[in-house]
PDB file of N, H, CA, C and O in Angstrom:
ATOM      1  N   MET A   1      -1.336  22.495   5.096  1.00  0.00           N
ATOM      2  CA  MET A   1      -1.259  23.070   3.290  1.00  0.00           C
ATOM      3  C   MET A   1      -1.263  21.658   2.963  1.00  0.00           C
ATOM      4  O   MET A   1      -0.655  20.690   3.420  1.00  0.00           O
ATOM      5  N   GLN A   2      -2.320  21.849   1.827  1.00  0.00           N
ATOM      6  H   GLN A   2      -2.814  22.635   1.455  1.00  0.00           H
ATOM      7  CA  GLN A   2      -3.269  20.624   1.057  1.00  0.00           C
ATOM      8  C   GLN A   2      -1.948  19.758   0.287  1.00  0.00           C
ATOM      9  O   GLN A   2      -0.830  20.243   0.463  1.00  0.00           O
ATOM     10  N   ALA A   3      -2.066  18.381  -0.633  1.00  0.00           N
ATOM     11  H   ALA A   3      -2.974  17.987  -0.777  1.00  0.00           H
ATOM     12  CA  ALA A   3      -1.571  18.207  -1.332  1.00  0.00           C
ATOM     13  C   ALA A   3      -1.722  19.314  -2.565  1.00  0.00           C
ATOM     14  O   ALA A   3      -2.754  19.984  -2.584  1.00  0.00           O
ATOM     15  N   PHE A   4      -0.771  19.510  -3.540  1.00  0.00           N
ATOM     16  H   PHE A   4       0.068  18.966  -3.525  1.00  0.00           H
ATOM     17  CA  PHE A   4      -0.805  19.703  -5.566  1.00  0.00           C
ATOM     18  C   PHE A   4       0.150  19.373  -5.556  1.00  0.00           C
ATOM     19  O   PHE A   4       1.129  18.886  -4.989  1.00  0.00           O
ATOM     20  N   TYR A   5      -0.456  19.853  -6.579  1.00  0.00           N
ATOM     21  H   TYR A   5      -1.251  20.248  -7.039  1.00  0.00           H
ATOM     22  CA  TYR A   5       0.209  19.512  -8.486  1.00  0.00           C
ATOM     23  C   TYR A   5       1.392  20.227  -8.626  1.00  0.00           C
ATOM     24  O   TYR A   5       1.314  21.377  -8.193  1.00  0.00           O
ATOM     25  N   HIS A   6       2.448  19.908  -9.090  1.00  0.00           N
ATOM     26  H   HIS A   6       2.511  18.974  -9.442  1.00  0.00           H
ATOM     27  CA  HIS A   6       3.976  20.799  -9.259  1.00  0.00           C
ATOM     28  C   HIS A   6       3.783  20.624 -10.903  1.00  0.00           C
ATOM     29  O   HIS A   6       3.516  19.474 -11.252  1.00  0.00           O
ATOM     30  N   LEU A   7       3.864  21.412 -11.733  1.00  0.00           N
ATOM     31  H   LEU A   7       4.081  22.346 -11.449  1.00  0.00           H
ATOM     32  CA  LEU A   7       3.558  21.248 -12.809  1.00  0.00           C
ATOM     33  C   LEU A   7       5.638  21.318 -13.000  1.00  0.00           C
ATOM     34  O   LEU A   7       6.310  20.345 -13.344  1.00  0.00           O
ATOM     35  N   THR A   8       5.972  22.135 -12.803  1.00  0.00           N
ATOM     36  H   THR A   8       5.427  22.925 -12.524  1.00  0.00           H
ATOM     37  CA  THR A   8       7.504  21.862 -13.308  1.00  0.00           C
ATOM     38  C   THR A   8       8.118  20.708 -12.981  1.00  0.00           C
ATOM     39  O   THR A   8       8.944  20.051 -13.614  1.00  0.00           O
ATOM     40  N   SER A   9       7.454  20.469 -11.551  1.00  0.00           N
ATOM     41  H   SER A   9       6.783  21.003 -11.037  1.00  0.00           H
ATOM     42  CA  SER A   9       8.578  18.944 -11.225  1.00  0.00           C
ATOM     43  C   SER A   9       8.103  17.772 -11.967  1.00  0.00           C
ATOM     44  O   SER A   9       8.865  16.867 -12.308  1.00  0.00           O
ATOM     45  N   GLY A  10       6.071  17.793 -12.373  1.00  0.00           N
ATOM     46  H   GLY A  10       5.452  18.528 -12.097  1.00  0.00           H
ATOM     47  CA  GLY A  10       5.270  16.925 -12.300  1.00  0.00           C
ATOM     48  C   GLY A  10       5.600  16.020 -11.819  1.00  0.00           C
ATOM     49  O   GLY A  10       6.257  15.047 -12.190  1.00  0.00           O
ATOM     50  N   SER A  11       4.819  16.509 -10.310  1.00  0.00           N
ATOM     51  H   SER A  11       4.286  17.299 -10.008  1.00  0.00           H
ATOM     52  CA  SER A  11       4.760  15.974  -9.415  1.00  0.00           C
ATOM     53  C   SER A  11       3.093  16.247  -8.157  1.00  0.00           C
ATOM     54  O   SER A  11       2.185  17.064  -8.004  1.00  0.00           O
ATOM     55  N   VAL A  12       3.396  15.439  -7.783  1.00  0.00           N
ATOM     56  H   VAL A  12       4.134  14.775  -7.908  1.00  0.00           H
ATOM     57  CA  VAL A  12       2.492  15.492  -6.553  1.00  0.00           C
ATOM     58  C   VAL A  12       2.586  16.289  -5.294  1.00  0.00           C
ATOM     59  O   VAL A  12       1.398  16.585  -5.166  1.00  0.00           O
ATOM     60  N   ARG A  13       3.114  16.762  -4.414  1.00  0.00           N
ATOM     61  H   ARG A  13       4.079  16.522  -4.518  1.00  0.00           H
ATOM     62  CA  ARG A  13       3.509  17.438  -3.693  1.00  0.00           C
ATOM     63  C   ARG A  13       2.911  17.450  -1.934  1.00  0.00           C
ATOM     64  O   ARG A  13       2.106  18.352  -1.701  1.00  0.00           O
ATOM     65  N   PHE A  14       3.232  16.610  -0.861  1.00  0.00           N
ATOM     66  H   PHE A  14       3.886  15.878  -1.051  1.00  0.00           H
ATOM     67  CA  PHE A  14       2.889  17.046   0.329  1.00  0.00           C
ATOM     68  C   PHE A  14       3.366  16.380   1.311  1.00  0.00           C
ATOM     69  O   PHE A  14       3.712  15.199   1.297  1.00  0.00           O
ATOM     70  N   TRP A  15       3.400  17.259   2.349  1.00  0.00           N
ATOM     71  H   TRP A  15       3.119  18.219   2.360  1.00  0.00           H
ATOM     72  CA  TRP A  15       3.672  16.253   3.664  1.00  0.00           C
ATOM     73  C   TRP A  15       3.302  15.338   4.861  1.00  0.00           C
ATOM     74  O   TRP A  15       2.247  15.343   5.495  1.00  0.00           O
ATOM     75  N   VAL A  16       4.593  14.408   5.069  1.00  0.00           N
ATOM     76  H   VAL A  16       5.451  14.404   4.554  1.00  0.00           H
ATOM     77  CA  VAL A  16       4.298  13.463   5.704  1.00  0.00           C
ATOM     78  C   VAL A  16       5.435  13.649   6.960  1.00  0.00           C
ATOM     79  O   VAL A  16       6.479  14.297   7.044  1.00  0.00           O
ATOM     80  N   LEU A  17       4.382  12.357   8.303  1.00  0.00           N
ATOM     81  H   LEU A  17       3.535  11.830   8.236  1.00  0.00           H
ATOM     82  CA  LEU A  17       4.648  13.063   9.337  1.00  0.00           C
ATOM     83  C   LEU A  17       6.197  12.184   9.589  1.00  0.00           C
ATOM     84  O   LEU A  17       5.930  10.985   9.511  1.00  0.00           O
ATOM     85  N   VAL A  18       7.534  12.364   9.831  1.00  0.00           N
ATOM     86  H   VAL A  18       7.752  13.338   9.895  1.00  0.00           H
ATOM     87  CA  VAL A  18       8.132  11.763  10.145  1.00  0.00           C
ATOM     88  C   VAL A  18       9.048  12.345  11.214  1.00  0.00           C
ATOM     89  O   VAL A  18       9.583  13.450  11.132  1.00  0.00           O
ATOM     90  N   ASP A  19       9.227  11.129  12.653  1.00  0.00           N
ATOM     91  H   ASP A  19       8.793  10.231  12.720  1.00  0.00           H
ATOM     92  CA  ASP A  19       9.480  11.739  13.232  1.00  0.00           C
ATOM     93  C   ASP A  19       8.363  13.391  14.803  1.00  0.00           C
ATOM     94  O   ASP A  19       8.507  13.964  15.883  1.00  0.00           O
ATOM     95  N   GLN A  20       7.577  13.261  13.798  1.00  0.00           N
ATOM     96  H   GLN A  20       7.461  12.796  12.921  1.00  0.00           H
ATOM     97  CA  GLN A  20       7.176  14.152  14.772  1.00  0.00           C
ATOM     98  C   GLN A  20       7.802  15.548  13.947  1.00  0.00           C
ATOM     99  O   GLN A  20       7.345  16.348  14.763  1.00  0.00           O
ATOM    100  N   GLU A  21       8.182  16.026  13.403  1.00  0.00           N
ATOM    101  H   GLU A  21       8.554  15.375  12.740  1.00  0.00           H
ATOM    102  CA  GLU A  21       7.739  16.599  11.883  1.00  0.00           C
ATOM    103  C   GLU A  21       7.672  15.940  11.445  1.00  0.00           C
ATOM    104  O   GLU A  21       7.920  14.742  11.588  1.00  0.00           O
ATOM    105  N   LEU A  22       6.900  17.176   9.998  1.00  0.00           N
ATOM    106  H   LEU A  22       6.699  18.149   9.882  1.00  0.00           H
ATOM    107  CA  LEU A  22       6.437  18.242   8.918  1.00  0.00           C
ATOM    108  C   LEU A  22       8.248  17.626   7.510  1.00  0.00           C
ATOM    109  O   LEU A  22       9.296  18.269   7.567  1.00  0.00           O
ATOM    110  N   VAL A  23       8.103  16.575   6.663  1.00  0.00           N
ATOM    111  H   VAL A  23       7.251  16.053   6.617  1.00  0.00           H
ATOM    112  CA  VAL A  23       8.711  16.817   5.568  1.00  0.00           C
ATOM    113  C   VAL A  23       7.739  16.978   4.065  1.00  0.00           C
ATOM    114  O   VAL A  23       6.528  16.964   3.846  1.00  0.00           O
ATOM    115  N   GLY A  24       8.706  17.100   3.385  1.00  0.00           N
ATOM    116  H   GLY A  24       9.690  17.111   3.563  1.00  0.00           H
ATOM    117  CA  GLY A  24       8.133  17.338   2.044  1.00  0.00           C
ATOM    118  C   GLY A  24       8.936  16.182   1.206  1.00  0.00           C
ATOM    119  O   GLY A  24      10.066  15.717   1.058  1.00  0.00           O
ATOM    120  N   ALA A  25       8.099  16.092   0.928  1.00  0.00           N
ATOM    121  H   ALA A  25       7.181  16.470   1.048  1.00  0.00           H
ATOM    122  CA  ALA A  25       7.349  14.736  -0.247  1.00  0.00           C
ATOM    123  C   ALA A  25       6.241  14.814  -1.338  1.00  0.00           C
ATOM    124  O   ALA A  25       5.073  15.198  -1.278  1.00  0.00           O
ATOM    125  N   ARG A  26       7.080  14.269  -2.463  1.00  0.00           N
ATOM    126  H   ARG A  26       8.029  13.957  -2.512  1.00  0.00           H
ATOM    127  CA  ARG A  26       6.174  14.129  -3.861  1.00  0.00           C
ATOM    128  C   ARG A  26       6.774  12.884  -4.009  1.00  0.00           C
ATOM    129  O   ARG A  26       7.755  12.303  -3.546  1.00  0.00           O
ATOM    130  N   LEU A  27       5.311  12.510  -5.301  1.00  0.00           N
ATOM    131  H   LEU A  27       4.513  12.981  -5.677  1.00  0.00           H
ATOM    132  CA  LEU A  27       5.070  11.718  -6.432  1.00  0.00           C
ATOM    133  C   LEU A  27       5.026  11.934  -7.448  1.00  0.00           C
ATOM    134  O   LEU A  27       4.206  12.686  -7.975  1.00  0.00           O
ATOM    135  N   ARG A  28       6.459  10.943  -8.338  1.00  0.00           N
ATOM    136  H   ARG A  28       7.125  10.333  -7.910  1.00  0.00           H
ATOM    137  CA  ARG A  28       5.975  11.785 -10.124  1.00  0.00           C
ATOM    138  C   ARG A  28       4.241  11.041 -10.335  1.00  0.00           C
ATOM    139  O   ARG A  28       3.529  10.381  -9.578  1.00  0.00           O
ATOM    140  N   LYS A  29       4.063  11.570 -11.794  1.00  0.00           N
ATOM    141  H   LYS A  29       4.642  12.107 -12.409  1.00  0.00           H
ATOM    142  CA  LYS A  29       2.529  11.225 -11.745  1.00  0.00           C
ATOM    143  C   LYS A  29       2.965  10.325 -12.759  1.00  0.00           C
ATOM    144  O   LYS A  29       2.076   9.711 -13.349  1.00  0.00           O
ATOM    145  N   GLU A  30       4.904   9.990 -13.291  1.00  0.00           N
ATOM    146  H   GLU A  30       5.626  10.489 -12.811  1.00  0.00           H
ATOM    147  CA  GLU A  30       4.038   8.362 -13.497  1.00  0.00           C
ATOM    148  C   GLU A  30       3.857   7.542 -12.861  1.00  0.00           C
ATOM    149  O   GLU A  30       3.023   6.656 -13.046  1.00  0.00           O
ATOM    150  N   THR A  31       4.905   7.695 -11.598  1.00  0.00           N
ATOM    151  H   THR A  31       5.583   8.415 -11.448  1.00  0.00           H
ATOM    152  CA  THR A  31       4.557   7.110 -10.370  1.00  0.00           C
ATOM    153  C   THR A  31       3.450   6.605 -10.526  1.00  0.00           C
ATOM    154  O   THR A  31       3.268   5.482 -10.995  1.00  0.00           O
ATOM    155  N   LEU A  32       2.280   7.641 -10.023  1.00  0.00           N
ATOM    156  H   LEU A  32       2.428   8.553  -9.641  1.00  0.00           H
ATOM    157  CA  LEU A  32       1.118   7.581 -10.008  1.00  0.00           C
ATOM    158  C   LEU A  32       0.641   6.606 -10.979  1.00  0.00           C
ATOM    159  O   LEU A  32       0.698   5.393 -10.783  1.00  0.00           O
ATOM    160  N   HIS A  33       0.175   7.142 -12.016  1.00  0.00           N
ATOM    161  H   HIS A  33       0.128   8.128 -12.176  1.00  0.00           H
ATOM    162  CA  HIS A  33       0.251   6.578 -13.448  1.00  0.00           C
ATOM    163  C   HIS A  33      -0.095   5.067 -13.305  1.00  0.00           C
ATOM    164  O   HIS A  33      -1.141   4.619 -12.836  1.00  0.00           O
ATOM    165  N   TYR A  34       1.231   4.176 -13.911  1.00  0.00           N
ATOM    166  H   TYR A  34       2.081   4.540 -14.292  1.00  0.00           H
ATOM    167  CA  TYR A  34       1.608   3.138 -14.112  1.00  0.00           C
ATOM    168  C   TYR A  34       0.782   1.868 -12.587  1.00  0.00           C
ATOM    169  O   TYR A  34       0.358   0.716 -12.500  1.00  0.00           O
ATOM    170  N   HIS A  35       1.005   3.243 -11.575  1.00  0.00           N
ATOM    171  H   HIS A  35       1.349   4.179 -11.646  1.00  0.00           H
ATOM    172  CA  HIS A  35       0.600   1.801 -10.329  1.00  0.00           C
ATOM    173  C   HIS A  35      -0.467   1.949 -10.624  1.00  0.00           C
ATOM    174  O   HIS A  35      -1.056   0.951 -11.040  1.00  0.00           O
ATOM    175  N   TYR A  36      -1.202   3.232 -10.550  1.00  0.00           N
ATOM    176  H   TYR A  36      -0.724   4.042 -10.212  1.00  0.00           H
ATOM    177  CA  TYR A  36      -2.822   3.619 -10.539  1.00  0.00           C
ATOM    178  C   TYR A  36      -3.549   3.177 -11.783  1.00  0.00           C
ATOM    179  O   TYR A  36      -4.353   2.261 -11.957  1.00  0.00           O
ATOM    180  N   ASN A  37      -3.273   3.670 -12.230  1.00  0.00           N
ATOM    181  H   ASN A  37      -2.619   4.414 -12.088  1.00  0.00           H
ATOM    182  CA  ASN A  37      -4.037   3.806 -13.541  1.00  0.00           C
ATOM    183  C   ASN A  37      -3.623   3.715 -14.901  1.00  0.00           C
ATOM    184  O   ASN A  37      -3.706   4.433 -15.898  1.00  0.00           O
ATOM    185  N   PRO A  38      -3.079   2.434 -14.576  1.00  0.00           N
ATOM    186  CA  PRO A  38      -2.031   2.304 -15.698  1.00  0.00           C
ATOM    187  C   PRO A  38      -2.971   2.298 -17.363  1.00  0.00           C
ATOM    188  O   PRO A  38      -2.456   2.663 -18.420  1.00  0.00           O
ATOM    189  N   TYR A  39      -4.554   1.743 -17.203  1.00  0.00           N
ATOM    190  H   TYR A  39      -4.972   1.446 -16.344  1.00  0.00           H
ATOM    191  CA  TYR A  39      -5.020   1.870 -18.252  1.00  0.00           C
ATOM    192  C   TYR A  39      -5.730   3.026 -18.807  1.00  0.00           C
ATOM    193  O   TYR A  39      -6.354   3.055 -19.868  1.00  0.00           O
ATOM    194  N   ARG A  40      -5.523   4.199 -17.765  1.00  0.00           N
ATOM    195  H   ARG A  40      -5.017   4.175 -16.903  1.00  0.00           H
ATOM    196  CA  ARG A  40      -6.350   5.624 -18.182  1.00  0.00           C
ATOM    197  C   ARG A  40      -5.282   5.642 -19.025  1.00  0.00           C
ATOM    198  O   ARG A  40      -4.178   5.100 -19.075  1.00  0.00           O
ATOM    199  N   LEU A  41      -6.241   6.816 -20.013  1.00  0.00           N
ATOM    200  H   LEU A  41      -7.138   7.256 -19.973  1.00  0.00           H
ATOM    201  CA  LEU A  41      -5.553   7.488 -20.570  1.00  0.00           C
ATOM    202  C   LEU A  41      -5.777   9.528 -20.443  1.00  0.00           C
ATOM    203  O   LEU A  41      -5.459  10.489 -21.144  1.00  0.00           O
ATOM    204  N   ASP A  42      -6.459   9.323 -19.189  1.00  0.00           N
ATOM    205  H   ASP A  42      -6.717   8.543 -18.619  1.00  0.00           H
ATOM    206  CA  ASP A  42      -6.990  10.988 -19.164  1.00  0.00           C
ATOM    207  C   ASP A  42      -7.312  11.380 -17.355  1.00  0.00           C
ATOM    208  O   ASP A  42      -7.984  12.277 -16.846  1.00  0.00           O
ATOM    209  N   ASP A  43      -6.532  10.309 -16.771  1.00  0.00           N
ATOM    210  H   ASP A  43      -5.987   9.581 -17.185  1.00  0.00           H
ATOM    211  CA  ASP A  43      -6.169  10.287 -15.188  1.00  0.00           C
ATOM    212  C   ASP A  43      -4.784  11.196 -15.062  1.00  0.00           C
ATOM    213  O   ASP A  43      -3.673  11.276 -15.585  1.00  0.00           O
ATOM    214  N   ALA A  44      -5.907  12.091 -13.594  1.00  0.00           N
ATOM    215  H   ALA A  44      -6.810  12.026 -13.168  1.00  0.00           H
ATOM    216  CA  ALA A  44      -4.741  13.811 -13.116  1.00  0.00           C
ATOM    217  C   ALA A  44      -3.893  13.069 -12.343  1.00  0.00           C
ATOM    218  O   ALA A  44      -4.350  11.955 -12.086  1.00  0.00           O
ATOM    219  N   PRO A  45      -2.765  13.313 -11.862  1.00  0.00           N
ATOM    220  CA  PRO A  45      -2.479  13.190 -10.789  1.00  0.00           C
ATOM    221  C   PRO A  45      -2.755  13.346 -10.067  1.00  0.00           C
ATOM    222  O   PRO A  45      -3.010  12.466  -9.246  1.00  0.00           O
ATOM    223  N   LEU A  46      -2.915  14.732  -9.844  1.00  0.00           N
ATOM    224  H   LEU A  46      -2.708  15.447 -10.511  1.00  0.00           H
ATOM    225  CA  LEU A  46      -3.777  15.464  -8.085  1.00  0.00           C
ATOM    226  C   LEU A  46      -4.790  14.296  -7.611  1.00  0.00           C
ATOM    227  O   LEU A  46      -4.507  13.695  -6.574  1.00  0.00           O
ATOM    228  N   SER A  47      -5.606  14.054  -8.111  1.00  0.00           N
ATOM    229  H   SER A  47      -5.836  14.542  -8.952  1.00  0.00           H
ATOM    230  CA  SER A  47      -6.999  13.241  -7.940  1.00  0.00           C
ATOM    231  C   SER A  47      -6.752  11.790  -8.088  1.00  0.00           C
ATOM    232  O   SER A  47      -7.476  10.979  -7.511  1.00  0.00           O
ATOM    233  N   THR A  48      -5.629  11.378  -8.936  1.00  0.00           N
ATOM    234  H   THR A  48      -5.041  12.037  -9.405  1.00  0.00           H
ATOM    235  CA  THR A  48      -4.987  10.069  -8.469  1.00  0.00           C
ATOM    236  C   THR A  48      -4.908   9.684  -7.360  1.00  0.00           C
ATOM    237  O   THR A  48      -5.392   8.765  -6.700  1.00  0.00           O
ATOM    238  N   TYR A  49      -4.038  10.728  -7.163  1.00  0.00           N
ATOM    239  H   TYR A  49      -3.645  11.474  -7.700  1.00  0.00           H
ATOM    240  CA  TYR A  49      -2.848  10.634  -5.541  1.00  0.00           C
ATOM    241  C   TYR A  49      -4.069  10.313  -4.741  1.00  0.00           C
ATOM    242  O   TYR A  49      -4.232   9.233  -4.173  1.00  0.00           O
ATOM    243  N   LEU A  50      -5.083  11.496  -4.720  1.00  0.00           N
ATOM    244  H   LEU A  50      -4.951  12.373  -5.181  1.00  0.00           H
ATOM    245  CA  LEU A  50      -6.699  11.685  -3.742  1.00  0.00           C
ATOM    246  C   LEU A  50      -6.826  10.381  -3.299  1.00  0.00           C
ATOM    247  O   LEU A  50      -6.416   9.614  -2.428  1.00  0.00           O
ATOM    248  N   ALA A  51      -8.157  10.497  -5.028  1.00  0.00           N
ATOM    249  H   ALA A  51      -8.490  11.121  -5.735  1.00  0.00           H
ATOM    250  CA  ALA A  51      -8.714   8.493  -4.719  1.00  0.00           C
ATOM    251  C   ALA A  51      -7.981   8.002  -3.961  1.00  0.00           C
ATOM    252  O   ALA A  51      -8.457   7.549  -2.920  1.00  0.00           O
ATOM    253  N   MET A  52      -6.210   7.892  -4.272  1.00  0.00           N
ATOM    254  H   MET A  52      -5.824   8.260  -5.117  1.00  0.00           H
ATOM    255  CA  MET A  52      -6.106   6.980  -3.459  1.00  0.00           C
ATOM    256  C   MET A  52      -4.550   6.330  -1.985  1.00  0.00           C
ATOM    257  O   MET A  52      -3.906   5.395  -1.509  1.00  0.00           O
ATOM    258  N   ARG A  53      -4.871   7.951  -1.988  1.00  0.00           N
ATOM    259  H   ARG A  53      -5.394   8.711  -2.374  1.00  0.00           H
ATOM    260  CA  ARG A  53      -4.583   8.517  -0.630  1.00  0.00           C
ATOM    261  C   ARG A  53      -4.747   7.269   0.592  1.00  0.00           C
ATOM    262  O   ARG A  53      -3.772   7.105   1.324  1.00  0.00           O
ATOM    263  N   PRO A  54      -5.789   6.528   0.776  1.00  0.00           N
ATOM    264  CA  PRO A  54      -6.524   5.386   1.683  1.00  0.00           C
ATOM    265  C   PRO A  54      -4.898   4.491   1.842  1.00  0.00           C
ATOM    266  O   PRO A  54      -3.976   4.471   2.657  1.00  0.00           O
ATOM    267  N   ARG A  55      -5.210   3.867   0.627  1.00  0.00           N
ATOM    268  H   ARG A  55      -5.959   3.883  -0.036  1.00  0.00           H
ATOM    269  CA  ARG A  55      -4.239   2.672  -0.381  1.00  0.00           C
ATOM    270  C   ARG A  55      -3.053   3.071  -0.252  1.00  0.00           C
ATOM    271  O   ARG A  55      -2.305   2.105  -0.101  1.00  0.00           O
ATOM    272  N   LEU A  56      -2.333   4.387  -0.234  1.00  0.00           N
ATOM    273  H   LEU A  56      -2.940   5.172  -0.356  1.00  0.00           H
ATOM    274  CA  LEU A  56      -0.925   4.465  -0.248  1.00  0.00           C
ATOM    275  C   LEU A  56      -0.053   3.945   1.028  1.00  0.00           C
ATOM    276  O   LEU A  56      -0.641   4.055   2.104  1.00  0.00           O
ATOM    277  N   PRO A  57       0.888   3.551   1.060  1.00  0.00           N
ATOM    278  CA  PRO A  57       1.733   2.892   2.132  1.00  0.00           C
ATOM    279  C   PRO A  57       1.607   4.404   3.087  1.00  0.00           C
ATOM    280  O   PRO A  57       1.392   5.511   2.595  1.00  0.00           O
ATOM    281  N   ARG A  58       1.767   4.161   4.295  1.00  0.00           N
ATOM    282  H   ARG A  58       1.942   3.261   4.695  1.00  0.00           H
ATOM    283  CA  ARG A  58       1.806   4.467   5.512  1.00  0.00           C
ATOM    284  C   ARG A  58       2.579   6.200   5.110  1.00  0.00           C
ATOM    285  O   ARG A  58       1.965   7.267   5.139  1.00  0.00           O
ATOM    286  N   SER A  59       4.190   5.984   4.728  1.00  0.00           N
ATOM    287  H   SER A  59       4.689   5.117   4.705  1.00  0.00           H
ATOM    288  CA  SER A  59       4.879   6.975   4.670  1.00  0.00           C
ATOM    289  C   SER A  59       4.785   8.243   3.582  1.00  0.00           C
ATOM    290  O   SER A  59       5.389   9.303   3.419  1.00  0.00           O
ATOM    291  N   CYS A  60       3.247   7.252   2.674  1.00  0.00           N
ATOM    292  H   CYS A  60       2.756   6.391   2.807  1.00  0.00           H
ATOM    293  CA  CYS A  60       3.701   8.705   1.614  1.00  0.00           C
ATOM    294  C   CYS A  60       1.919   9.519   1.649  1.00  0.00           C
ATOM    295  O   CYS A  60       1.672  10.665   1.274  1.00  0.00           O
ATOM    296  N   ALA A  61       1.187   8.784   2.057  1.00  0.00           N
ATOM    297  H   ALA A  61       1.388   7.853   2.362  1.00  0.00           H
ATOM    298  CA  ALA A  61      -0.426   9.512   2.684  1.00  0.00           C
ATOM    299  C   ALA A  61      -0.112  11.120   3.810  1.00  0.00           C
ATOM    300  O   ALA A  61       0.320  11.463   4.911  1.00  0.00           O
ATOM    301  N   ALA A  62      -0.654  11.602   2.651  1.00  0.00           N
ATOM    302  H   ALA A  62      -1.005  11.324   1.757  1.00  0.00           H
ATOM    303  CA  ALA A  62       0.314  13.092   3.583  1.00  0.00           C
ATOM    304  C   ALA A  62      -1.072  13.695   5.280  1.00  0.00           C
ATOM    305  O   ALA A  62      -2.262  13.736   5.590  1.00  0.00           O
ATOM    306  N   ALA A  63       0.450  14.036   5.833  1.00  0.00           N
ATOM    307  H   ALA A  63       1.417  14.003   5.582  1.00  0.00           H
ATOM    308  CA  ALA A  63       0.348  14.675   7.073  1.00  0.00           C
ATOM    309  C   ALA A  63      -1.226  15.701   7.467  1.00  0.00           C
ATOM    310  O   ALA A  63      -1.725  16.336   6.538  1.00  0.00           O
ATOM    311  N   SER A  64      -1.583  15.733   8.240  1.00  0.00           N
ATOM    312  H   SER A  64      -1.178  15.217   8.994  1.00  0.00           H
ATOM    313  CA  SER A  64      -2.287  17.062   8.455  1.00  0.00           C
ATOM    314  C   SER A  64      -1.587  17.745   8.781  1.00  0.00           C
ATOM    315  O   SER A  64      -0.651  17.356   9.479  1.00  0.00           O
ATOM    316  N   PRO A  65      -1.719  19.060   8.428  1.00  0.00           N
ATOM    317  CA  PRO A  65      -1.209  20.617   8.561  1.00  0.00           C
ATOM    318  C   PRO A  65      -0.924  20.476  10.243  1.00  0.00           C
ATOM    319  O   PRO A  65       0.020  20.897  10.911  1.00  0.00           O
ATOM    320  N   THR A  66      -2.099  19.733  10.626  1.00  0.00           N
ATOM    321  H   THR A  66      -2.866  19.392  10.083  1.00  0.00           H
ATOM    322  CA  THR A  66      -1.863  20.119  11.833  1.00  0.00           C
ATOM    323  C   THR A  66      -1.055  19.785  12.869  1.00  0.00           C
ATOM    324  O   THR A  66      -0.872  20.487  13.863  1.00  0.00           O
ATOM    325  N   ALA A  67      -0.392  18.339  12.578  1.00  0.00           N
ATOM    326  H   ALA A  67      -0.541  17.769  11.770  1.00  0.00           H
ATOM    327  CA  ALA A  67       0.329  18.333  13.340  1.00  0.00           C
ATOM    328  C   ALA A  67       1.768  18.871  14.542  1.00  0.00           C
ATOM    329  O   ALA A  67       2.158  18.423  15.620  1.00  0.00           O
ATOM    330  N   ARG A  68       2.156  19.883  13.770  1.00  0.00           N
ATOM    331  H   ARG A  68       1.839  20.247  12.894  1.00  0.00           H
ATOM    332  CA  ARG A  68       3.024  20.620  13.679  1.00  0.00           C
ATOM    333  C   ARG A  68       2.598  21.302  14.890  1.00  0.00           C
ATOM    334  O   ARG A  68       3.400  21.396  15.819  1.00  0.00           O
ATOM    335  N   ALA A  69       1.691  21.681  14.966  1.00  0.00           N
ATOM    336  H   ALA A  69       1.040  21.605  14.212  1.00  0.00           H
ATOM    337  CA  ALA A  69       1.151  22.772  15.708  1.00  0.00           C
ATOM    338  C   ALA A  69       0.866  21.993  17.137  1.00  0.00           C
ATOM    339  O   ALA A  69       0.898  22.537  18.240  1.00  0.00           O
ATOM    340  N   SER A  70       0.704  21.200  16.990  1.00  0.00           N
ATOM    341  H   SER A  70       0.678  20.758  16.093  1.00  0.00           H
ATOM    342  CA  SER A  70       0.248  20.254  18.294  1.00  0.00           C
ATOM    343  C   SER A  70       1.464  19.634  18.980  1.00  0.00           C
ATOM    344  O   SER A  70       1.087  18.726  19.721  1.00  0.00           O
ATOM    345  N   ARG A  71       2.650  19.782  18.996  1.00  0.00           N
ATOM    346  H   ARG A  71       2.957  20.519  18.394  1.00  0.00           H
ATOM    347  CA  ARG A  71       3.768  19.728  19.710  1.00  0.00           C
ATOM    348  C   ARG A  71       3.661  20.191  20.746  1.00  0.00           C
ATOM    349  O   ARG A  71       4.622  20.210  21.515  1.00  0.00           O
TER     350      ARG A  71
END
């Protein structure tokens, strides 16, 4: 499952691996904007997340959907 933007919640939703289990997580568009693109007016939450994913704390980087299958 890929990260995606959930319009109703205004969040980018994704999965993280915690103790060998995939857990749903989300980052609000405001958090992504103010932390990574505070001076832009045209930033898109999902694009920001995908571009900044390598710099995100390990707990906020999307896990591979195949992690569960490898157990």
